[in-house]
Structure formats: structure tokens, C-alpha cells
C-alpha positions in Angstrom: -103.1 -49.6 76.2 -105.7 -46.9 74.8 -104.5 -43.4 73.5 -104.0 -40.8 76.0 -106.6 -38.2 75.8 -103.7 -35.8 77.1 -100.4 -35.5 76.1 -98.2 -33.2 78.7 -96.3 -30.4 76.9 -92.6 -30.7 77.0 -91.0 -27.5 78.5 -87.4 -26.6 77.5 -85.1 -24.2 78.7 -86.3 -21.0 77.5 -90.0 -21.5 77.9 -89.3 -22.1 81.6 -87.5 -18.7 81.6 -90.5 -17.5 79.6 -92.7 -18.8 82.3 -90.9 -17.5 85.3 -90.3 -14.1 83.7 -94.0 -13.9 83.1 -94.5 -14.8 86.9 -92.8 -12.2 88.1 -94.2 -9.5 85.8 -97.6 -10.4 87.0 -97.1 -10.7 90.5 -94.9 -6.9 90.0 -98.1 -5.7 88.2 -100.9 -7.4 91.2 -98.3 -6.2 94.1 -98.4 -2.4 92.5 -102.2 -2.6 91.7 -103.0 -3.5 95.7 -100.3 -1.0 96.8 -102.4 1.4 95.1 -105.5 0.5 96.6 -104.5 0.4 100.2 -103.1 3.5 100.2 -105.8 5.1 98.6 -108.3 3.6 101.4 -105.8 4.7 104.1 -106.3 8.3 102.0 -109.9 8.3 103.2 -109.4 7.2 106.2 -106.9 10.1 107.0 -109.9 12.4 105.1 -111.7 11.3 108.0 -113.9 9.5 105.2 -113.7 6.0 106.0 -112.9 4.5 109.7 -110.9 1.5 110.8 -107.8 0.0 110.6 -106.6 -1.8 107.8 -103.2 -4.4 107.9 -101.2 -4.1 105.2 -98.9 -7.2 105.3 -101.6 -10.4 105.6 -103.7 -8.7 102.1 -100.4 -8.3 100.4 -99.2 -11.6 101.0 -102.4 -13.5 100.0 -102.6 -11.6 97.0 -98.8 -12.1 95.9 -99.3 -15.8 96.6 -102.2 -15.8 94.3 -100.4 -13.7 91.8 -97.1 -16.6 91.9 -99.4 -19.3 91.6 -101.9 -17.3 88.7 -98.5 -16.3 87.0 -97.0 -19.8 87.2 -100.4 -21.5 86.0 -101.1 -19.0 83.5 -97.6 -18.8 81.9 -97.7 -22.3 81.4 -101.1 -22.3 79.7 -100.2 -19.4 77.7 -96.7 -21.0 76.6 -96.7 -24.4 75.9 -100.1 -24.2 74.3 -98.6 -21.5 71.9 -97.3 -24.5 69.5 -99.4 -27.6 69.6 -101.7 -28.2 67.1 -105.0 -28.1 69.1 -104.6 -25.1 70.6 -102.7 -22.7 68.6 -105.5 -21.6 66.1 -107.0 -20.0 69.4 -103.6 -18.1 69.7 -103.6 -16.8 66.2 -107.0 -15.1 67.2 -105.0 -12.0 69.1 -104.1 -10.6 72.5 -107.6 -8.8 72.9 -109.6 -12.4 72.3 -107.0 -14.3 74.5 -107.7 -11.4 77.3 -111.9 -11.7 76.8 -111.4 -15.5 76.9 -109.9 -15.4 80.6 -112.2 -12.8 81.5 -114.7 -15.6 81.0 -113.1 -18.2 82.5 -112.2 -16.0 85.5 -116.0 -15.3 86.3 -117.3 -18.8 85.5 -114.0 -20.0 87.9 -114.6 -17.3 90.8 -118.3 -17.4 90.3 -118.2 -21.7 91.2 -115.2 -21.4 93.7 -117.1 -18.7 96.0 -120.2 -20.8 96.1 -118.4 -24.0 97.0 -116.2 -22.3 99.6 -119.0 -20.3 101.3 -121.0 -23.8 101.3 -118.1 -25.7 102.9 -117.4 -22.7 105.3 -121.0 -22.9 106.3 -121.3 -27.0 106.8 -118.1 -26.7 109.0 -119.9 -24.0 111.1 -122.7 -26.3 111.8 -125.2 -24.7 109.6 -125.9 -27.4 107.0 -129.7 -26.5 107.0 -128.7 -22.6 105.5 -125.4 -23.5 103.8 -126.8 -23.2 100.6 -128.9 -19.9 100.8 -125.6 -18.4 102.6 -123.6 -19.4 100.4 -125.8 -17.9 97.4 -126.0 -14.6 99.4 -122.2 -14.3 99.7 -122.0 -14.7 96.3 -124.2 -11.9 95.5 -122.5 -9.9 98.2 -119.3 -10.2 96.3 -121.3 -9.5 92.8 -122.1 -6.2 94.3 -118.7 -5.3 95.1 -116.9 -3.0 92.3 -113.3 -4.4 93.3 -114.7 -8.3 92.4 -114.8 -6.6 88.2 -112.1 -4.4 88.6 -109.9 -7.0 89.9 -110.9 -9.5 86.6 -110.7 -6.3 84.1 -106.9 -6.0 85.4 -106.0 -9.9 85.1 -107.6 -9.4 81.8 -105.8 -6.5 80.4 -102.2 -8.8 81.9 -103.2 -12.1 80.3 -104.1 -9.5 77.0 -100.7 -7.9 77.6 -98.7 -10.9 78.2 -100.1 -12.6 75.0 -99.3 -9.2 72.4 -95.8 -9.7 74.0 -95.8 -13.1 73.2 -96.7 -12.5 70.0 -94.1 -9.7 69.4 -91.7 -11.9 70.3 -92.7 -14.4 67.6 -92.8 -12.1 65.2 -89.1 -11.5 65.6 -88.1 -14.8 66.4 -86.7 -16.5 69.4 -84.7 -14.4 71.6 -84.7 -11.1 69.0 -87.0 -9.2 70.8 -84.8 -8.8 74.1 -81.7 -8.3 71.7 -83.8 -5.2 70.6 -85.1 -4.1 73.9 -80.8 -4.0 75.4 -79.7 -2.7 72.2 -77.5 -5.5 71.9 -77.0 -5.2 68.1 -77.7 -1.2 67.8 -74.3 -1.0 66.6 -72.9 -4.1 64.3 -70.8 -6.8 65.8 -69.1 -9.9 64.2 -69.6 -13.1 65.4 -69.5 -16.7 64.5 -72.7 -18.3 63.9 -74.0 -21.9 62.8 -76.8 -21.7 59.9 -78.8 -23.8 58.4 -80.6 -23.7 55.2 -83.6 -26.1 55.4 -85.5 -26.6 52.1 -88.8 -28.8 51.0 -87.6 -30.8 48.8 -89.5 -30.9 45.7 -91.6 -27.8 46.4 -92.4 -27.0 42.8 -93.6 -30.3 41.5 -95.7 -30.3 44.9 -97.0 -27.0 43.8 -98.0 -27.8 40.2 -100.3 -30.5 42.0 -102.3 -28.5 43.9 -104.2 -25.7 44.5 -101.9 -22.3 45.6 -103.9 -21.6 48.6 -104.0 -25.5 49.3 -99.7 -25.3 48.9 -99.3 -22.3 51.2 -101.8 -23.8 54.1 -99.4 -27.1 53.9 -96.5 -25.0 54.1 -97.9 -23.0 56.9 -98.8 -26.0 58.6 -95.1 -27.3 57.8 -93.3 -24.7 59.2 -95.6 -24.6 62.9 -94.6 -28.5 63.2 -90.9 -27.9 62.8 -91.2 -25.0 65.3 -90.9 -27.3 68.5 -87.9 -29.3 67.1 -86.0 -25.7 66.1 -86.6 -24.5 69.3 -85.7 -27.5 71.6 -82.4 -27.8 69.3 -81.9 -24.2 70.7 -81.9 -22.7 67.4 -83.7 -19.3 66.1 -85.5 -19.2 62.9 -83.5 -16.4 61.0 -86.0 -15.9 57.9 -88.7 -17.8 56.2 -88.0 -17.5 52.5 -90.7 -19.5 50.2 -90.3 -23.2 50.8 -86.9 -22.9 52.3 -85.9 -22.0 56.3 -83.0 -20.3 57.6 -82.1 -21.3 60.9 -79.0 -20.1 63.1 -77.5 -21.2 66.6 -74.6 -19.3 68.2 -71.6 -21.3 67.9 -71.8 -22.7 71.1 -75.3 -23.4 71.2 -75.3 -25.3 68.2 -72.5 -27.0 69.2 -73.6 -28.1 72.1 -75.2 -31.7 72.2 -75.0 -31.0 68.3 -77.8 -29.1 68.4 -77.6 -27.9 64.7 -77.3 -31.4 63.2 -79.9 -33.2 66.0 -82.3 -30.2 64.5 -82.7 -31.7 61.5 -83.1 -35.3 62.3 -86.0 -34.3 64.9 -87.4 -32.1 61.7 -87.7 -35.2 60.1 -89.1 -37.4 63.1 -91.9 -34.9 63.7 -93.1 -34.7 60.1 -92.6 -38.4 60.0 -94.8 -38.6 63.2 -97.7 -36.9 61.4 -97.1 -38.4 57.9 -100.8 -39.7 58.3 -102.2 -36.4 58.5 -100.3 -34.8 55.6 -101.3 -37.7 53.7 -104.9 -37.5 54.2 -104.9 -33.5 54.1 -102.4 -33.1 50.9 -101.7 -36.0 49.8 -97.8 -35.5 50.2 -95.8 -36.0 52.9 -93.5 -33.4 53.1 -89.3 -33.9 53.0 -86.4 -31.9 53.4 -82.5 -31.2 52.5 -80.3 -29.2 54.0 -76.9 -27.8 54.2 -75.0 -26.4 57.3 -72.2 -24.4 57.6 -70.8 -21.9 59.9 -68.6 -18.6 60.0 -68.2 -15.1 60.7 -71.7 -12.9 60.1 -71.7 -9.6 60.6 -74.8 -8.8 62.7 -77.0 -6.0 63.4 -80.1 -4.1 63.4 -81.4 -2.6 59.7 -83.8 -0.4 58.7 -86.1 2.8 59.9 -90.2 1.9 60.0 -89.5 -1.8 59.9 -86.4 -2.9 61.7 -84.7 -6.0 61.8 -81.8 -7.9 63.0 -79.9 -8.9 59.8 -77.3 -11.3 59.4 -74.5 -10.8 56.2 -71.3 -12.3 55.1 -69.8 -15.2 53.4 -71.0 -17.7 55.6 -74.8 -17.3 54.5 -74.3 -18.0 50.6 -71.5 -20.7 51.0 -74.4 -22.3 53.3 -76.9 -21.8 50.7 -74.7 -23.2 48.1 -74.1 -26.4 50.3 -77.5 -27.1 51.0 -78.1 -26.7 46.5 -76.0 -29.5 46.4 -78.0 -32.3 48.0 -79.7 -32.7 44.6 -76.8 -33.3 43.0 -75.2 -36.2 45.4 -78.7 -37.3 45.9 -78.0 -36.6 50.1 -80.6 -35.2 52.6 -77.8 -33.2 54.4 -74.6 -32.1 53.4 -72.3 -30.4 56.6 -69.4 -28.7 56.1 -66.0 -30.8 57.7 -64.9 -27.5 59.4 -68.6 -27.7 61.1 -68.3 -31.2 62.0 -64.7 -31.1 63.3 -66.2 -28.8 66.3 -68.1 -31.5 67.0 -68.4 -34.8 69.2 -70.7 -37.2 66.7 -70.1 -39.8 68.7 -71.8 -43.7 67.5 -74.8 -42.5 66.8 -73.6 -40.6 63.5 -71.5 -41.7 60.6 -70.0 -39.0 58.6 -69.4 -39.8 54.6 -66.9 -37.6 53.0 -68.1 -36.0 49.8 -65.0 -34.9 48.8 -63.5 -31.0 48.6 -65.9 -29.3 46.4 -65.7 -26.0 44.3 -68.4 -23.3 44.8 -69.2 -20.9 42.7 -67.5 -17.4 43.4 -65.1 -19.0 46.0 -61.2 -19.8 45.2 -60.8 -22.2 48.6 -62.5 -25.4 48.5 -65.0 -26.7 51.0 -64.7 -30.2 52.3 -68.0 -31.6 52.7 -69.6 -34.4 54.5 -73.2 -36.4 54.4 -74.4 -37.7 57.4 -76.2 -41.3 58.3 -77.6 -42.1 61.6 -77.2 -45.4 62.7 
């Protein structure tokens, strides 16, 4: 069979939640906009500057239905296409560009929709000979009403605002914006978290073989490609530190379905699937090494001009040192035994003990394991 021209995006729970939030917000804004227009019109009626009766509910419900469908479709496009290779460049242009892009599509689809619907209606009314002329006249009438362009502008601003919020959310990281809004970490709190330090193997040697700009472009592409596997594994990208990524999970999310462990292998599978692309563009296929551990960390907001949510604690230092031992034992992944004991590996994974290891600056030894996938 031939290669599919379009591959449907895989939407996880978090993506579906975003789509429903966008739908609710768009429906709310459209409802408020309609209510404002309705009562503005009724003011003119009460001042005897307009005559006639205007029913509230029929148009309100039709506007609500349209906004809900628009929110579902528009939200799905905005959310699902952000992390796909073919569409991400457009979304990098910014919120204003996305609003203008939407307005162009809105105008084109509205013109075609009004023209076709008018033609069909006149045909059904038995006015076949003049159906096309009448539909053109109907189109010109709609284009002469200010409300057509006002509605188009409002929806364009709504799309721009949505894109802006999504970009801010991406800037802070998955779920961090919401934590800022509700002030969850206004006061530092202690919580158990899982951390993964994911490092690009041989990064120094790779960087020496190519120009710094090309190496940066490769890093940028790698980070883009591993985003979806991290999100699918319910991980939160905490930091990019040069050629290293720090990923974090709440203890429940990381243990659930072995998400913290599966994340590493999903990343490897994703990069392997794009092997030809990396060989063609950069002459190398990125590979990774990772260290995983869990423990108590203090989490809180820090900073004044540039605020951020920061994790601190011995668990981060320990995880970093575990990852650094991957080269020493010539393995791709090392996981603390304490973390593995919380997971149900099943038959798919084989845990290979590496013994108890003394880490610099720590009195208590830590038992480590590497993992093999059957």
C-alpha cells in the first residue's frame, strides 16, 4: 500500500483538555459578544430609533452551536498541529500571524459558504434560472453589512489570543502556567517527584564536527521531536541545559504505566523513526543516555522580573550523577533501585543490577540498575 498523505494526530488526555478549555472560552466570548449586540439593538428599539421585534433565544442558540463547533475544530487544529513537523513552523511565527491567517481562511470559507448555500436555497425554491445571480446578490449584501467584518475581526482576535496563551504555556512548560495562575507554588512546598536527566551522547564530539549554527539547529530539531513522547508519557520538561533535558513527573504520573521509564524508550523510538532525516541533514543520528531517580524536592516560585517555578533538593544532584555514570558502565539508562521498586515492570523489561554505588558527596550508597527491553 502507498504511504498515507495525512497521518491523524494522536491526542492525549492533556491535549483533549486543552481543546475543551478552548471550546468553553470561545463559546463564552461569543455568547457575551452576542448578548452585547442584542441589548445594544434593544436599546435602539427602546429609544424609538429602530422598530421591530427581535427574539433572543433562536439566534443565541445558533451562535452558541457555531462557537462550540468552531472551538472544537479550531482548538483541535491549534493544539494538535503545534508539535507536528509539517505545521510547527507556521505556529512559530507568532500569535498575530495566526490571527491573520485565520481571517484569510474565514473570509475565503465564508464567501464560498454564502455563495453555495444561497445557490442551493434558490434552486430548491424553483428559481434555477436566476439562482446564481441571486446568490451573488446575497453575497454582496452580506459583504455590505459591517457585522460580517466585525465578527471576522472578533474571531481573528480570539484565535490570536488563544495562540498567545498556548505559546505562553509552552514557554513555561506543560501545566506550569495554570500553577502560576492559581498560585500553587507561591509558598514553597515539599513533594516527591521523579526526575530524568536525558543527555545527548557524544555531544562534544558531534559539535566539533559541524558548525555551531548547524549543531544548534540539530539540537532544536531533537528537542522538537522528543516533545510528543514526553507529553505522551505525562512528563513535564523542567529545563533545557545545553545538550541535556531535565524531565520531571509527579510520583503518581511517573509510576503510572511506567511512564517515567517508557518515556526514554518512546524518545529512542521516535528518533529511530527519523533516522534518515538526521543522517541526510546532519550526518549523525542522535542517541541518548539517561538517569532516573525520585525523592523529595522543594518546589516554589522564584524571581521578580523573570519568575519561574524551580525544583531544588538532593534528588536533582543525585539524578544528575546517576546519569553521568552511564558512560562508566557503558549503558544507555540507569535507574535507582528505589524507583524501580515502585514500578511494575512486567515481562517486557529486564532489570540488571549494577551494584551499590557511592556517589560523590553522599554517605549512603545507592543501588542502580540498567534496563533491557525484550
